[in-house]
GUVEX-351762 format. One record per residue (C-alpha): residue in three letters; x, y, z. Coordinates in steps of 0.25 Angstrom, whole numbers, padded with zeros to 4 digits, always signed. Layout:
! GUVEX-351762
REC     r       u       v       w
REC   ALA       X       Y       Z
...
//
This chain:
! GUVEX-351762
REC     r       u       v       w
REC   MET   +0000   +0000   +0000
REC   LYS   +0005   +0014   -0003
REC   PHE   +0005   +0027   +0005
REC   TRP   +0009   +0041   +0002
REC   LEU   +0018   +0046   +0013
REC   GLY   +0019   +0060   +0018
REC   GLY   +0031   +0065   +0025
REC   TYR   +0039   +0077   +0030
REC   THR   +0051   +0082   +0022
REC   ALA   +0063   +0090   +0026
REC   ASP   +0054   +0103   +0028
REC   MET   +0047   +0096   +0039
REC   GLY   +0059   +0089   +0045
REC   GLY   +0056   +0076   +0038
REC   ASP   +0063   +0066   +0028
REC   ALA   +0053   +0064   +0017
REC   SER   +0054   +0071   +0003
REC   GLY   +0039   +0071   +0000
REC   PHE   +0028   +0060   +0001
REC   GLY   +0031   +0046   -0001
REC   MET   +0025   +0032   -0003
REC   LEU   +0024   +0021   +0008
REC   LEU   +0021   +0007   +0004
REC   ALA   +0014   -0003   +0014
REC   GLY   +0016   -0016   +0007
REC   ALA   +0014   -0017   -0008
REC   ALA   +0010   -0004   -0015
REC   ASP   -0003   -0010   -0019
REC   ASP   -0007   -0017   -0006
REC   GLY   -0020   -0013   +0000
REC   SER   -0015   -0014   +0014
REC   ALA   -0003   -0007   +0022
REC   GLY   +0002   -0019   +0029
REC   GLY   +0014   -0022   +0021
REC   ALA   +0029   -0017   +0023
REC   LEU   +0031   -0002   +0022
REC   ALA   +0040   +0005   +0013
REC   PHE   +0042   +0020   +0009
REC   ALA   +0043   +0020   -0006
REC   GLY   +0048   +0034   -0007
REC   GLU   +0043   +0048   -0010
REC   VAL   +0032   +0050   -0020
REC   ALA   +0032   +0065   -0020
REC   THR   +0043   +0075   -0016
REC   THR   +0037   +0087   -0008
REC   ASP   +0039   +0094   +0006
REC   SER   +0033   +0087   +0018
REC   PRO   +0020   +0081   +0013
REC   SER   +0016   +0078   +0027
REC   TRP   +0001   +0075   +0023
REC   LEU   -0004   +0068   +0011
REC   ALA   -0019   +0067   +0006
REC   PRO   -0024   +0061   -0007
REC   HIS   -0034   +0066   -0017
REC   PRO   -0047   +0058   -0015
REC   GLY   -0049   +0057   -0030
REC   SER   -0058   +0063   -0040
REC   SER   -0062   +0062   -0055
REC   THR   -0049   +0068   -0058
REC   VAL   -0039   +0063   -0047
REC   ALA   -0037   +0049   -0044
REC   PRO   -0038   +0046   -0029
REC   GLY   -0024   +0048   -0022
REC   ASP   -0018   +0053   -0035
REC   VAL   -0016   +0067   -0029
REC   VAL   -0010   +0068   -0015
REC   TYR   -0009   +0081   -0007
REC   ALA   +0002   +0084   +0003
REC   ALA   +0003   +0094   +0014
REC   LEU   +0017   +0100   +0013
REC   GLU   +0018   +0104   +0027
REC   ALA   +0030   +0113   +0027
REC   ARG   +0027   +0119   +0014
REC   GLN   +0013   +0123   +0019
REC   GLN   +0007   +0117   +0006
REC   VAL   -0002   +0106   +0000
REC   GLN   +0003   +0099   -0012
REC   ALA   -0004   +0090   -0021
REC   PHE   +0003   +0078   -0028
REC   ARG   -0002   +0070   -0040
REC   ARG   +0002   +0055   -0041
REC   THR   +0010   +0052   -0054
REC   GLY   +0014   +0038   -0051
REC   GLU   +0014   +0027   -0041
REC   ALA   +0023   +0034   -0032
REC   THR   +0025   +0048   -0038
REC   PHE   +0018   +0061   -0036
REC   THR   +0019   +0075   -0042
REC   PRO   +0014   +0088   -0036
REC   LEU   +0000   +0092   -0041
REC   GLY   +0000   +0107   -0042
REC   ALA   +0007   +0117   -0033
REC   PRO   +0007   +0116   -0018
REC   VAL   -0004   +0124   -0011
REC   ALA   -0002   +0132   +0001
REC   ALA   -0009   +0127   +0014
REC   GLY   -0003   +0132   +0027
REC   GLU   +0008   +0130   +0037
REC   ALA   +0011   +0115   +0040
REC   VAL   +0000   +0110   +0032
REC   CYS   -0001   +0096   +0037
REC   HIS   -0014   +0089   +0031
REC   VAL   -0022   +0088   +0018
REC   ALA   -0035   +0082   +0016
REC   VAL   -0043   +0081   +0003
REC   SER   -0058   +0082   +0002
REC   PRO   -0065   +0069   -0002
REC   ASP   -0069   +0075   -0016
REC   GLY   -0055   +0080   -0019
REC   ARG   -0060   +0095   -0020
REC   PHE   -0051   +0101   -0010
REC   LEU   -0041   +0098   +0002
REC   ILE   -0038   +0103   +0015
REC   ALA   -0025   +0106   +0021
REC   SER   -0022   +0107   +0036
REC   CYS   -0011   +0116   +0041
REC   TRP   -0004   +0113   +0055
REC   GLY   +0004   +0125   +0055
REC   ASP   -0006   +0136   +0053
REC   GLY   -0019   +0129   +0055
REC   ARG   -0024   +0131   +0041
REC   VAL   -0035   +0122   +0035
REC   VAL   -0034   +0124   +0019
REC   ARG   -0043   +0120   +0008
REC   MET   -0037   +0118   -0005
REC   SER   -0045   +0115   -0018
REC   LEU   -0041   +0103   -0027
REC   ASP   -0043   +0104   -0042
REC   ALA   -0047   +0092   -0051
REC   ALA   -0032   +0087   -0051
REC   GLY   -0031   +0088   -0036
REC   ARG   -0023   +0101   -0036
REC   PRO   -0025   +0109   -0023
REC   SER   -0027   +0124   -0024
REC   SER   -0034   +0136   -0018
REC   PRO   -0031   +0134   -0003
REC   VAL   -0041   +0141   +0006
REC   ILE   -0038   +0142   +0021
REC   ALA   -0050   +0138   +0030
REC   PRO   -0054   +0146   +0042
REC   ALA   -0044   +0145   +0053
REC   ALA   -0047   +0137   +0066
REC   THR   -0051   +0143   +0079
REC   ASP   -0044   +0139   +0092
REC   PRO   -0056   +0135   +0101
REC   TYR   -0046   +0136   +0113
REC   GLY   -0040   +0150   +0109
REC   PRO   -0045   +0164   +0111
REC   ASP   -0053   +0164   +0098
REC   GLY   -0060   +0151   +0101
REC   ALA   -0067   +0156   +0113
REC   ALA   -0081   +0158   +0106
REC   GLU   -0079   +0145   +0099
REC   ARG   -0077   +0137   +0112
REC   ALA   -0089   +0143   +0118
REC   GLY   -0097   +0134   +0108
REC   ASP   -0087   +0123   +0107
REC   ILE   -0087   +0110   +0114
REC   ASP   -0082   +0109   +0129
REC   LEU   -0072   +0098   +0128
REC   ALA   -0072   +0096   +0143
REC   ALA   -0087   +0095   +0143
REC   ALA   -0087   +0086   +0131
REC   ALA   -0077   +0077   +0137
REC   ARG   -0086   +0075   +0149
REC   ALA   -0098   +0073   +0141
REC   LEU   -0091   +0063   +0132
REC   ARG   -0086   +0055   +0144
REC   GLN   -0100   +0054   +0150
REC   ALA   -0106   +0050   +0136
REC   ALA   -0095   +0040   +0134
REC   GLY   -0097   +0032   +0147
REC   GLU   -0087   +0025   +0154
REC   GLU   -0082   +0016   +0143
REC   TYR   -0078   +0028   +0134
REC   ALA   -0076   +0039   +0144
REC   HIS   -0061   +0038   +0144
REC   LEU   -0060   +0041   +0129
REC   VAL   -0065   +0055   +0131
REC   PRO   -0053   +0065   +0132
REC   ASP   -0052   +0072   +0146
REC   HIS   -0054   +0086   +0141
REC   ASP   -0063   +0088   +0153
REC   ARG   -0052   +0084   +0163
REC   GLU   -0040   +0092   +0158
REC   GLU   -0038   +0103   +0148
REC   PRO   -0028   +0099   +0137
REC   ALA   -0016   +0108   +0136
REC   ALA   -0016   +0116   +0123
REC   THR   -0005   +0113   +0113
REC   ASP   +0002   +0121   +0103
REC   LEU   +0000   +0134   +0110
REC   GLY   +0007   +0148   +0107
REC   GLU   +0007   +0162   +0111
REC   ASP   +0005   +0174   +0102
REC   ALA   +0012   +0188   +0104
REC   ALA   +0002   +0192   +0114
REC   GLY   +0004   +0179   +0122
REC   THR   -0009   +0173   +0119
REC   VAL   -0009   +0158   +0118
REC   SER   -0013   +0153   +0105
REC   ARG   -0013   +0140   +0097
REC   PRO   -0010   +0138   +0082
REC   SER   -0021   +0132   +0073
REC   ARG   -0015   +0119   +0067
REC   ALA   -0024   +0112   +0057
REC   HIS   -0020   +0098   +0054
REC   GLU   -0030   +0089   +0047
REC   ALA   -0043   +0090   +0038
REC   ALA   -0053   +0078   +0036
REC   PHE   -0065   +0077   +0027
REC   LEU   -0077   +0071   +0034
REC   PRO   -0090   +0066   +0028
REC   GLY   -0100   +0076   +0023
REC   GLY   -0090   +0086   +0018
REC   LEU   -0085   +0090   +0032
REC   ILE   -0070   +0093   +0034
REC   ALA   -0063   +0092   +0048
REC   THR   -0050   +0099   +0051
REC   THR   -0041   +0098   +0064
REC   ASP   -0033   +0109   +0070
REC   LEU   -0024   +0104   +0081
REC   GLY   -0019   +0118   +0085
REC   TYR   -0033   +0122   +0089
REC   ASP   -0039   +0109   +0093
REC   VAL   -0051   +0109   +0083
REC   VAL   -0057   +0101   +0072
REC   ARG   -0064   +0109   +0062
REC   PHE   -0075   +0105   +0052
REC   TRP   -0076   +0112   +0038
REC   ARG   -0085   +0112   +0026
REC   ASP   -0079   +0115   +0012
REC   GLY   -0085   +0127   +0005
REC   ALA   -0083   +0136   -0007
REC   SER   -0074   +0145   +0000
REC   GLY   -0066   +0134   +0008
REC   LEU   -0068   +0127   +0021
REC   ARG   -0079   +0131   +0030
REC   GLN   -0077   +0128   +0045
REC   VAL   -0090   +0122   +0051
REC   GLN   -0085   +0118   +0065
REC   GLN   -0073   +0118   +0074
REC   VAL   -0072   +0108   +0085
REC   ALA   -0062   +0110   +0096
REC   LEU   -0055   +0098   +0103
REC   ALA   -0048   +0098   +0116
REC   GLN   -0038   +0110   +0117
REC   GLY   -0024   +0105   +0114
REC   SER   -0028   +0092   +0108
REC   GLY   -0024   +0095   +0093
REC   PRO   -0033   +0088   +0084
REC   ARG   -0025   +0083   +0072
REC   HIS   -0031   +0072   +0063
REC   MET   -0045   +0066   +0061
REC   VAL   -0052   +0054   +0057
REC   TRP   -0066   +0054   +0053
REC   HIS   -0073   +0041   +0057
REC   PRO   -0085   +0034   +0049
REC   SER   -0093   +0035   +0062
REC   GLY   -0093   +0050   +0060
REC   HIS   -0083   +0054   +0070
REC   LEU   -0071   +0062   +0068
REC   TYR   -0059   +0058   +0076
REC   VAL   -0048   +0068   +0079
REC   VAL   -0034   +0065   +0085
REC   THR   -0027   +0076   +0092
REC   GLU   -0012   +0078   +0091
REC   TYR   -0009   +0085   +0104
REC   SER   -0018   +0078   +0114
REC   CYS   -0018   +0064   +0107
REC   GLU   -0033   +0062   +0108
REC   LEU   -0044   +0058   +0098
REC   PHE   -0056   +0066   +0098
REC   VAL   -0070   +0062   +0091
REC   LEU   -0078   +0072   +0084
REC   ALA   -0092   +0069   +0078
REC   PRO   -0104   +0077   +0072
REC   ALA   -0115   +0081   +0081
REC   ALA   -0130   +0080   +0076
REC   ASP   -0129   +0094   +0071
REC   GLY   -0116   +0091   +0063
REC   THR   -0106   +0098   +0071
REC   TRP   -0094   +0091   +0076
REC   ILE   -0092   +0088   +0091
REC   LEU   -0082   +0081   +0100
REC   VAL   -0088   +0067   +0104
REC   GLY   -0076   +0060   +0110
REC   GLY   -0061   +0058   +0111
REC   THR   -0049   +0050   +0117
REC   PRO   -0034   +0051   +0120
REC   LEU   -0027   +0043   +0110
REC   GLY   -0023   +0033   +0120
REC   VAL   -0015   +0031   +0133
REC   GLY   +0000   +0032   +0129
REC   THR   +0001   +0045   +0122
REC   LEU   +0012   +0054   +0127
REC   PRO   +0014   +0069   +0130
REC   GLY   +0019   +0075   +0117
REC   ASP   +0012   +0065   +0108
REC   SER   +0005   +0070   +0096
REC   ALA   -0006   +0063   +0088
REC   ALA   -0005   +0062   +0073
REC   GLU   -0014   +0054   +0064
REC   LEU   -0027   +0048   +0066
REC   ALA   -0032   +0036   +0057
REC   ALA   -0044   +0026   +0058
REC   SER   -0044   +0011   +0056
REC   ARG   -0050   +0006   +0043
REC   ASP   -0063   +0003   +0051
REC   GLY   -0063   +0015   +0059
REC   GLU   -0063   +0008   +0072
REC   PHE   -0049   +0013   +0076
REC   LEU   -0041   +0026   +0076
REC   TYR   -0026   +0028   +0075
REC   ALA   -0019   +0040   +0080
REC   GLY   -0004   +0042   +0079
REC   VAL   +0003   +0048   +0091
REC   ARG   +0017   +0055   +0088
REC   GLY   +0027   +0056   +0100
REC   SER   +0024   +0042   +0107
REC   ASN   +0022   +0037   +0092
REC   THR   +0010   +0029   +0094
REC   VAL   -0003   +0026   +0087
REC   ALA   -0016   +0027   +0095
REC   THR   -0027   +0017   +0092
REC   LEU   -0042   +0021   +0095
REC   ARG   -0055   +0014   +0093
REC   VAL   -0067   +0020   +0089
REC   ARG   -0079   +0017   +0098
REC   GLY   -0094   +0020   +0099
REC   ALA   -0099   +0027   +0087
REC   GLY   -0086   +0033   +0084
REC   GLU   -0087   +0043   +0096
REC   TYR   -0078   +0036   +0105
REC   VAL   -0063   +0032   +0102
REC   GLU   -0055   +0023   +0111
REC   PRO   -0040   +0022   +0112
REC   VAL   -0035   +0008   +0110
REC   ALA   -0020   +0008   +0109
REC   LEU   -0008   +0017   +0107
REC   VAL   +0003   +0010   +0100
REC   ASP   +0017   +0012   +0094
REC   ALA   +0016   +0019   +0080
REC   GLY   +0029   +0012   +0076
REC   VAL   +0035   +0026   +0071
REC   ASP   +0040   +0039   +0076
REC   TRP   +0030   +0050   +0075
REC   PRO   +0017   +0043   +0069
REC   ARG   +0013   +0055   +0060
REC   HIS   +0003   +0048   +0052
REC   HIS   -0003   +0034   +0050
REC   ALA   -0013   +0027   +0041
REC   VAL   -0022   +0015   +0043
REC   VAL   -0023   +0005   +0032
REC   ARG   -0032   -0007   +0036
REC   ASP   -0024   -0014   +0047
REC   ILE   -0011   -0006   +0046
REC   LEU   -0007   +0007   +0052
REC   LEU   +0004   +0015   +0045
REC   VAL   +0011   +0025   +0053
REC   ALA   +0020   +0036   +0048
REC   GLY   +0032   +0039   +0058
REC   GLN   +0036   +0054   +0054
REC   LEU   +0048   +0054   +0063
REC   SER   +0053   +0040   +0061
REC   ASN   +0052   +0041   +0046
REC   GLU   +0044   +0028   +0044
REC   VAL   +0030   +0022   +0042
REC   ALA   +0026   +0010   +0050
REC   SER   +0014   +0001   +0049
REC   LEU   +0006   -0005   +0060
REC   THR   -0004   -0017   +0060
REC   LEU   -0017   -0013   +0066
REC   ASP   -0025   -0023   +0074
REC   LEU   -0038   -0023   +0068
REC   ARG   -0045   -0028   +0081
REC   THR   -0039   -0018   +0091
REC   GLY   -0035   -0007   +0081
REC   VAL   -0021   -0006   +0087
REC   PRO   -0008   -0005   +0078
REC   GLY   +0002   -0016   +0081
REC   ARG   +0017   -0015   +0079
REC   VAL   +0024   -0010   +0067
REC   ARG   +0022   -0019   +0055
REC   HIS   +0031   -0012   +0045
REC   ARG   +0038   +0001   +0044
REC   THR   +0046   +0009   +0033
REC   ASP   +0055   +0022   +0033
REC   ALA   +0047   +0034   +0027
REC   PRO   +0052   +0048   +0028
REC   SER   +0045   +0057   +0038
REC   PRO   +0031   +0051   +0035
REC   THR   +0019   +0060   +0039
REC   CYS   +0007   +0054   +0031
REC   LEU   +0003   +0041   +0025
REC   LEU   -0007   +0042   +0014
REC   PRO   -0012   +0028   +0008
REC   VAL   -0011   +0028   -0007
REC   ARG   -0025   +0025   -0014
//
């Protein structure tokens, strides 16, 4: 099986020279259980830290165009596939924002959304019939619900302490321990700074966009601890709601579940929050849990992925270099930690689930490892295979 492999180049302190190809067994295998091998770079470019495929259209075959977030260059570049293992730039790079770290393409291939960690920008770019991006439009900035400008918003926002108490009571004894203790201790804010007047402030840090059913779009801002919901319109993205999570938690990546719930892993607090639409269509916090016993001070969560059947979730934890397994319970509103195991690599930046295999990209150990998943318990076992790979940051299965 083939994967495109994003990575950091010298401009981000890495060893890659662009994005490359990873083989898991034979190239045409339908599973990823075979021996791993890095097959070299397929496109030379600067720090393509995230890769996203074009979904396909009447003029573009699925996966024949790949979009890269060029993090240090603050640009998004499209690449067109020219062979089994070769790509060429498609059009000119398009300016996005400082430390652009994620790209998501709309299911109909009409536009993409770039998320920028450095300046908090969420940027919409149109895609033409060939898949070329253009016309970047910066979406409205996020509001810090815990900052001076968020006071009015907080008045109508969810009280996390009260919500935690209510959720614990509703969950009953069996699931009460899964609710974060936001009614018992105020989490410390992270990533704080002071302006010239000495006022404490936090930077906005957009990190991911996800397309949900019904045309809704969700984005995370790990600097402001919010998940925002959007609709696409004639003049760009229109924000319809902003949901605040716990202060200092740092929402990073998301997984939409067939049950209708949205799972959000938090980088700073190493937790998983559960969001769901209420009867009136607005999104609310309905649950949450720490990733598991064993995370350490200074750990930071990274990727979140679901098992093939949606019963389990997998969160990478950098620092202690582990992978947390969580089981989905109830109707999707409860998530229970199952195990925290060795990731087999240093700094598990990203991972991908392929049937019974978990592939993990170790950014600092310059390698990719595969772990076998126990389909009964969901827990990853020991490393099955590994291969050297330069500063890997993203694994994209090749269609």
